[in-house]
mmCIF file of the C-alpha atoms, coordinates in Angstrom:
data_MODEL
# 
_entry.id   MODEL 
# 
loop_
_atom_site.group_PDB 
_atom_site.id 
_atom_site.type_symbol 
_atom_site.label_atom_id 
_atom_site.label_alt_id 
_atom_site.label_comp_id 
_atom_site.label_asym_id 
_atom_site.label_entity_id 
_atom_site.label_seq_id 
_atom_site.pdbx_PDB_ins_code 
_atom_site.Cartn_x 
_atom_site.Cartn_y 
_atom_site.Cartn_z 
_atom_site.occupancy 
_atom_site.B_iso_or_equiv 
_atom_site.pdbx_formal_charge 
_atom_site.auth_seq_id 
_atom_site.auth_comp_id 
_atom_site.auth_asym_id 
_atom_site.auth_atom_id 
_atom_site.pdbx_PDB_model_num 
ATOM 1   C CA . MET A 1 1   ? 131.130 -7.596  78.083 1.00 0.00 ? 1   MET A CA 1 
ATOM 2   C CA . ASN A 1 2   ? 133.361 -6.893  81.044 1.00 0.00 ? 2   ASN A CA 1 
ATOM 3   C CA . ALA A 1 3   ? 135.670 -3.929  80.317 1.00 0.00 ? 3   ALA A CA 1 
ATOM 4   C CA . VAL A 1 4   ? 138.192 -4.960  82.956 1.00 0.00 ? 4   VAL A CA 1 
ATOM 5   C CA . ALA A 1 5   ? 140.445 -7.914  82.206 1.00 0.00 ? 5   ALA A CA 1 
ATOM 6   C CA . SER A 1 6   ? 141.179 -10.327 84.990 1.00 0.00 ? 6   SER A CA 1 
ATOM 7   C CA . ARG A 1 7   ? 144.733 -11.179 85.998 1.00 0.00 ? 7   ARG A CA 1 
ATOM 8   C CA . ASP A 1 8   ? 144.254 -14.556 84.275 1.00 0.00 ? 8   ASP A CA 1 
ATOM 9   C CA . ASP A 1 9   ? 143.817 -12.785 80.919 1.00 0.00 ? 9   ASP A CA 1 
ATOM 10  C CA . ILE A 1 10  ? 147.223 -11.077 81.139 1.00 0.00 ? 10  ILE A CA 1 
ATOM 11  C CA . HIS A 1 11  ? 150.253 -13.196 80.253 1.00 0.00 ? 11  HIS A CA 1 
ATOM 12  C CA . MET A 1 12  ? 153.351 -11.827 81.961 1.00 0.00 ? 12  MET A CA 1 
ATOM 13  C CA . THR A 1 13  ? 156.447 -13.355 83.431 1.00 0.00 ? 13  THR A CA 1 
ATOM 14  C CA . ALA A 1 14  ? 157.023 -13.353 87.174 1.00 0.00 ? 14  ALA A CA 1 
ATOM 15  C CA . GLY A 1 15  ? 158.181 -9.981  88.426 1.00 0.00 ? 15  GLY A CA 1 
ATOM 16  C CA . GLN A 1 16  ? 156.286 -7.962  85.815 1.00 0.00 ? 16  GLN A CA 1 
ATOM 17  C CA . GLN A 1 17  ? 153.213 -5.844  86.197 1.00 0.00 ? 17  GLN A CA 1 
ATOM 18  C CA . GLN A 1 18  ? 151.159 -3.861  83.750 1.00 0.00 ? 18  GLN A CA 1 
ATOM 19  C CA . VAL A 1 19  ? 151.351 -0.135  84.330 1.00 0.00 ? 19  VAL A CA 1 
ATOM 20  C CA . ALA A 1 20  ? 149.354 2.409   82.363 1.00 0.00 ? 20  ALA A CA 1 
ATOM 21  C CA . PHE A 1 21  ? 149.936 6.135   82.477 1.00 0.00 ? 21  PHE A CA 1 
ATOM 22  C CA . SER A 1 22  ? 149.297 9.105   80.249 1.00 0.00 ? 22  SER A CA 1 
ATOM 23  C CA . LEU A 1 23  ? 152.358 8.799   78.018 1.00 0.00 ? 23  LEU A CA 1 
ATOM 24  C CA . THR A 1 24  ? 152.546 5.085   77.270 1.00 0.00 ? 24  THR A CA 1 
ATOM 25  C CA . PRO A 1 25  ? 149.518 2.860   77.776 1.00 0.00 ? 25  PRO A CA 1 
ATOM 26  C CA . ASN A 1 26  ? 150.206 -0.881  78.148 1.00 0.00 ? 26  ASN A CA 1 
ATOM 27  C CA . PHE A 1 27  ? 153.721 -0.322  79.465 1.00 0.00 ? 27  PHE A CA 1 
ATOM 28  C CA . TYR A 1 28  ? 155.304 -3.405  81.038 1.00 0.00 ? 28  TYR A CA 1 
ATOM 29  C CA . GLN A 1 29  ? 157.868 -2.947  83.767 1.00 0.00 ? 29  GLN A CA 1 
ATOM 30  C CA . ASN A 1 30  ? 160.162 -5.687  84.985 1.00 0.00 ? 30  ASN A CA 1 
ATOM 31  C CA . LEU A 1 31  ? 160.151 -5.032  88.723 1.00 0.00 ? 31  LEU A CA 1 
ATOM 32  C CA . SER A 1 32  ? 163.327 -7.019  89.339 1.00 0.00 ? 32  SER A CA 1 
ATOM 33  C CA . ASP A 1 33  ? 165.668 -4.682  87.457 1.00 0.00 ? 33  ASP A CA 1 
ATOM 34  C CA . SER A 1 34  ? 164.067 -1.275  86.916 1.00 0.00 ? 34  SER A CA 1 
ATOM 35  C CA . VAL A 1 35  ? 163.019 1.500   89.237 1.00 0.00 ? 35  VAL A CA 1 
ATOM 36  C CA . CYS A 1 36  ? 161.654 4.990   88.620 1.00 0.00 ? 36  CYS A CA 1 
ATOM 37  C CA . PHE A 1 37  ? 163.542 7.912   90.080 1.00 0.00 ? 37  PHE A CA 1 
ATOM 38  C CA . TYR A 1 38  ? 163.138 11.660  90.249 1.00 0.00 ? 38  TYR A CA 1 
ATOM 39  C CA . GLN A 1 39  ? 165.418 14.675  90.413 1.00 0.00 ? 39  GLN A CA 1 
ATOM 40  C CA . ILE A 1 40  ? 164.721 18.325  91.202 1.00 0.00 ? 40  ILE A CA 1 
ATOM 41  C CA . PHE A 1 41  ? 166.075 20.708  88.573 1.00 0.00 ? 41  PHE A CA 1 
ATOM 42  C CA . ASN A 1 42  ? 168.253 23.461  90.054 1.00 0.00 ? 42  ASN A CA 1 
ATOM 43  C CA . SER A 1 43  ? 168.716 26.395  87.661 1.00 0.00 ? 43  SER A CA 1 
ATOM 44  C CA . ALA A 1 44  ? 171.805 27.531  89.603 1.00 0.00 ? 44  ALA A CA 1 
ATOM 45  C CA . THR A 1 45  ? 173.611 24.333  88.560 1.00 0.00 ? 45  THR A CA 1 
ATOM 46  C CA . PRO A 1 46  ? 171.807 23.200  85.375 1.00 0.00 ? 46  PRO A CA 1 
ATOM 47  C CA . ASN A 1 47  ? 174.621 20.950  84.162 1.00 0.00 ? 47  ASN A CA 1 
ATOM 48  C CA . SER A 1 48  ? 174.833 18.930  87.361 1.00 0.00 ? 48  SER A CA 1 
ATOM 49  C CA . LEU A 1 49  ? 171.720 16.764  87.264 1.00 0.00 ? 49  LEU A CA 1 
ATOM 50  C CA . LYS A 1 50  ? 173.056 13.608  88.859 1.00 0.00 ? 50  LYS A CA 1 
ATOM 51  C CA . ILE A 1 51  ? 171.613 10.179  88.158 1.00 0.00 ? 51  ILE A CA 1 
ATOM 52  C CA . PRO A 1 52  ? 171.295 7.533   90.898 1.00 0.00 ? 52  PRO A CA 1 
ATOM 53  C CA . ARG A 1 53  ? 173.989 4.929   91.406 1.00 0.00 ? 53  ARG A CA 1 
ATOM 54  C CA . PHE A 1 54  ? 171.711 2.017   90.428 1.00 0.00 ? 54  PHE A CA 1 
ATOM 55  C CA . ILE A 1 55  ? 171.709 3.288   86.817 1.00 0.00 ? 55  ILE A CA 1 
ATOM 56  C CA . ASP A 1 56  ? 175.368 2.176   86.643 1.00 0.00 ? 56  ASP A CA 1 
ATOM 57  C CA . HIS A 1 57  ? 174.405 -1.405  85.850 1.00 0.00 ? 57  HIS A CA 1 
ATOM 58  C CA . PHE A 1 58  ? 172.612 -0.129  82.707 1.00 0.00 ? 58  PHE A CA 1 
ATOM 59  C CA . ILE A 1 59  ? 175.600 1.798   81.344 1.00 0.00 ? 59  ILE A CA 1 
ATOM 60  C CA . ASN A 1 60  ? 178.764 0.288   82.878 1.00 0.00 ? 60  ASN A CA 1 
ATOM 61  C CA . GLY A 1 61  ? 179.826 -1.766  79.862 1.00 0.00 ? 61  GLY A CA 1 
ATOM 62  C CA . ILE A 1 62  ? 179.171 0.966   77.317 1.00 0.00 ? 62  ILE A CA 1 
ATOM 63  C CA . LYS A 1 63  ? 182.206 2.836   75.982 1.00 0.00 ? 63  LYS A CA 1 
ATOM 64  C CA . THR A 1 64  ? 180.283 6.101   75.520 1.00 0.00 ? 64  THR A CA 1 
ATOM 65  C CA . PRO A 1 65  ? 177.332 5.873   77.932 1.00 0.00 ? 65  PRO A CA 1 
ATOM 66  C CA . MET A 1 66  ? 174.102 7.336   76.588 1.00 0.00 ? 66  MET A CA 1 
ATOM 67  C CA . LEU A 1 67  ? 170.543 7.393   77.829 1.00 0.00 ? 67  LEU A CA 1 
ATOM 68  C CA . LEU A 1 68  ? 167.621 7.909   75.479 1.00 0.00 ? 68  LEU A CA 1 
ATOM 69  C CA . ILE A 1 69  ? 165.147 10.305  77.080 1.00 0.00 ? 69  ILE A CA 1 
ATOM 70  C CA . ASN A 1 70  ? 161.594 10.305  75.694 1.00 0.00 ? 70  ASN A CA 1 
ATOM 71  C CA . THR A 1 71  ? 159.067 13.067  76.276 1.00 0.00 ? 71  THR A CA 1 
ATOM 72  C CA . GLY A 1 72  ? 155.949 12.445  74.230 1.00 0.00 ? 72  GLY A CA 1 
ATOM 73  C CA . HIS A 1 73  ? 156.901 11.940  70.571 1.00 0.00 ? 73  HIS A CA 1 
ATOM 74  C CA . ARG A 1 74  ? 160.338 13.532  71.067 1.00 0.00 ? 74  ARG A CA 1 
ATOM 75  C CA . SER A 1 75  ? 163.492 11.575  71.910 1.00 0.00 ? 75  SER A CA 1 
ATOM 76  C CA . THR A 1 76  ? 166.857 12.979  72.963 1.00 0.00 ? 76  THR A CA 1 
ATOM 77  C CA . GLN A 1 77  ? 170.091 11.047  73.414 1.00 0.00 ? 77  GLN A CA 1 
ATOM 78  C CA . ILE A 1 78  ? 171.814 12.325  76.535 1.00 0.00 ? 78  ILE A CA 1 
ATOM 79  C CA . GLY A 1 79  ? 175.420 11.504  77.314 1.00 0.00 ? 79  GLY A CA 1 
ATOM 80  C CA . VAL A 1 80  ? 176.369 10.412  80.816 1.00 0.00 ? 80  VAL A CA 1 
ATOM 81  C CA . LYS A 1 81  ? 179.689 11.438  82.351 1.00 0.00 ? 81  LYS A CA 1 
ATOM 82  C CA . HIS A 1 82  ? 180.634 10.771  85.992 1.00 0.00 ? 82  HIS A CA 1 
ATOM 83  C CA . LYS A 1 83  ? 176.997 9.898   86.854 1.00 0.00 ? 83  LYS A CA 1 
ATOM 84  C CA . ARG A 1 84  ? 175.776 13.241  85.509 1.00 0.00 ? 84  ARG A CA 1 
ATOM 85  C CA . LEU A 1 85  ? 173.689 14.002  82.451 1.00 0.00 ? 85  LEU A CA 1 
ATOM 86  C CA . HIS A 1 86  ? 176.097 15.663  80.053 1.00 0.00 ? 86  HIS A CA 1 
ATOM 87  C CA . ARG A 1 87  ? 176.052 15.735  76.228 1.00 0.00 ? 87  ARG A CA 1 
ATOM 88  C CA . ASN A 1 88  ? 172.814 17.206  74.765 1.00 0.00 ? 88  ASN A CA 1 
ATOM 89  C CA . TRP A 1 89  ? 171.500 17.897  78.288 1.00 0.00 ? 89  TRP A CA 1 
ATOM 90  C CA . ARG A 1 90  ? 171.631 21.665  77.698 1.00 0.00 ? 90  ARG A CA 1 
ATOM 91  C CA . ASP A 1 91  ? 169.489 21.234  74.553 1.00 0.00 ? 91  ASP A CA 1 
ATOM 92  C CA . PHE A 1 92  ? 166.973 19.219  76.574 1.00 0.00 ? 92  PHE A CA 1 
ATOM 93  C CA . ILE A 1 93  ? 166.812 22.008  79.188 1.00 0.00 ? 93  ILE A CA 1 
ATOM 94  C CA . LEU A 1 94  ? 166.117 24.630  76.527 1.00 0.00 ? 94  LEU A CA 1 
ATOM 95  C CA . GLN A 1 95  ? 163.583 22.529  74.564 1.00 0.00 ? 95  GLN A CA 1 
ATOM 96  C CA . HIS A 1 96  ? 161.594 21.775  77.701 1.00 0.00 ? 96  HIS A CA 1 
ATOM 97  C CA . GLN A 1 97  ? 162.013 25.246  79.222 1.00 0.00 ? 97  GLN A CA 1 
ATOM 98  C CA . LEU A 1 98  ? 163.084 23.756  82.540 1.00 0.00 ? 98  LEU A CA 1 
ATOM 99  C CA . GLN A 1 99  ? 162.704 26.127  85.472 1.00 0.00 ? 99  GLN A CA 1 
ATOM 100 C CA . HIS A 1 100 ? 164.140 26.113  88.978 1.00 0.00 ? 100 HIS A CA 1 
ATOM 101 C CA . ASN A 1 101 ? 162.561 23.507  91.318 1.00 0.00 ? 101 ASN A CA 1 
ATOM 102 C CA . GLU A 1 102 ? 160.780 21.573  88.579 1.00 0.00 ? 102 GLU A CA 1 
ATOM 103 C CA . THR A 1 103 ? 160.669 17.825  89.151 1.00 0.00 ? 103 THR A CA 1 
ATOM 104 C CA . LEU A 1 104 ? 161.765 15.339  86.514 1.00 0.00 ? 104 LEU A CA 1 
ATOM 105 C CA . VAL A 1 105 ? 160.463 11.791  86.969 1.00 0.00 ? 105 VAL A CA 1 
ATOM 106 C CA . PHE A 1 106 ? 162.454 9.167   85.051 1.00 0.00 ? 106 PHE A CA 1 
ATOM 107 C CA . VAL A 1 107 ? 160.422 6.046   84.201 1.00 0.00 ? 107 VAL A CA 1 
ATOM 108 C CA . PRO A 1 108 ? 162.439 3.171   82.677 1.00 0.00 ? 108 PRO A CA 1 
ATOM 109 C CA . GLU A 1 109 ? 161.119 1.900   79.379 1.00 0.00 ? 109 GLU A CA 1 
ATOM 110 C CA . SER A 1 110 ? 164.024 -0.457  78.704 1.00 0.00 ? 110 SER A CA 1 
ATOM 111 C CA . GLU A 1 111 ? 167.655 -0.847  79.734 1.00 0.00 ? 111 GLU A CA 1 
ATOM 112 C CA . ASN A 1 112 ? 168.879 2.647   78.785 1.00 0.00 ? 112 ASN A CA 1 
ATOM 113 C CA . ILE A 1 113 ? 165.651 4.328   77.645 1.00 0.00 ? 113 ILE A CA 1 
ATOM 114 C CA . PHE A 1 114 ? 163.633 6.487   80.023 1.00 0.00 ? 114 PHE A CA 1 
ATOM 115 C CA . ILE A 1 115 ? 160.387 8.375   79.688 1.00 0.00 ? 115 ILE A CA 1 
ATOM 116 C CA . VAL A 1 116 ? 160.626 11.677  81.527 1.00 0.00 ? 116 VAL A CA 1 
ATOM 117 C CA . LEU A 1 117 ? 157.644 13.398  83.110 1.00 0.00 ? 117 LEU A CA 1 
ATOM 118 C CA . ILE A 1 118 ? 158.184 17.050  84.044 1.00 0.00 ? 118 ILE A CA 1 
ATOM 119 C CA . PHE A 1 119 ? 156.232 18.697  86.863 1.00 0.00 ? 119 PHE A CA 1 
ATOM 120 C CA . ASP A 1 120 ? 156.330 22.401  87.692 1.00 0.00 ? 120 ASP A CA 1 
ATOM 121 C CA . ASP A 1 121 ? 156.981 23.673  91.209 1.00 0.00 ? 121 ASP A CA 1 
ATOM 122 C CA . THR A 1 122 ? 153.256 23.398  92.048 1.00 0.00 ? 122 THR A CA 1 
ATOM 123 C CA . GLY A 1 123 ? 153.178 19.699  91.123 1.00 0.00 ? 123 GLY A CA 1 
ATOM 124 C CA . VAL A 1 124 ? 151.321 20.088  87.812 1.00 0.00 ? 124 VAL A CA 1 
ATOM 125 C CA . GLU A 1 125 ? 152.666 18.125  84.845 1.00 0.00 ? 125 GLU A CA 1 
ATOM 126 C CA . LYS A 1 126 ? 154.032 20.292  82.035 1.00 0.00 ? 126 LYS A CA 1 
ATOM 127 C CA . ASN A 1 127 ? 152.677 19.477  78.580 1.00 0.00 ? 127 ASN A CA 1 
ATOM 128 C CA . PHE A 1 128 ? 154.204 20.326  75.228 1.00 0.00 ? 128 PHE A CA 1 
ATOM 129 C CA . PRO A 1 129 ? 152.808 20.252  71.664 1.00 0.00 ? 129 PRO A CA 1 
ATOM 130 C CA . TRP A 1 130 ? 154.761 17.061  70.901 1.00 0.00 ? 130 TRP A CA 1 
ATOM 131 C CA . TYR A 1 131 ? 153.128 15.098  73.749 1.00 0.00 ? 131 TYR A CA 1 
ATOM 132 C CA . HIS A 1 132 ? 150.693 12.278  73.018 1.00 0.00 ? 132 HIS A CA 1 
ATOM 133 C CA . THR A 1 133 ? 147.036 13.303  72.917 1.00 0.00 ? 133 THR A CA 1 
ATOM 134 C CA . PHE A 1 134 ? 144.350 11.103  74.451 1.00 0.00 ? 134 PHE A CA 1 
ATOM 135 C CA . ASN A 1 135 ? 140.605 11.549  74.270 1.00 0.00 ? 135 ASN A CA 1 
ATOM 136 C CA . VAL A 1 136 ? 138.678 10.884  77.456 1.00 0.00 ? 136 VAL A CA 1 
ATOM 137 C CA . TYR A 1 137 ? 134.961 10.154  77.160 1.00 0.00 ? 137 TYR A CA 1 
# 
C-alpha cells in the first residue's frame, strides 16, 4: 500500500492546501484569506506587540475584538486594542515565559483563532508540558 496519497485523493476547494506541522496535523488553510505572520517579542515594551494591518478584516465588525491564541492544548483569549494585543496578553507572557528577542509565529486556524509557535533567540522552538506529544518511529 502506498503511504503517500496523491492529490486526486484529497478533496479540497480551490485555494486550499493541506499543511501538516507539529501542533496540528491535517490542518487546512484557505490561501485566499489567511496568512501567517511573526513578531519579535521585546521585553522592554511587553505590552506593545502589534498585529499586522491585514488582521483588521477578521476583527473589524466585532464590538470587543478578541483573538483566540492556541499553544498546544492551552487556549487564551487575547483582547485587541488599537492593533495591539491587550487584555490577557500579560498572562500569556507569564505562562509562556517569553524572553527578549523570542519569535512568535501566528498561524491562522480560522477567522480569529491562531496557533502560536514560540522560538527562542537561537531559533529553537520552545515546548511546554501542555503541548501535543507525537511519537516518531
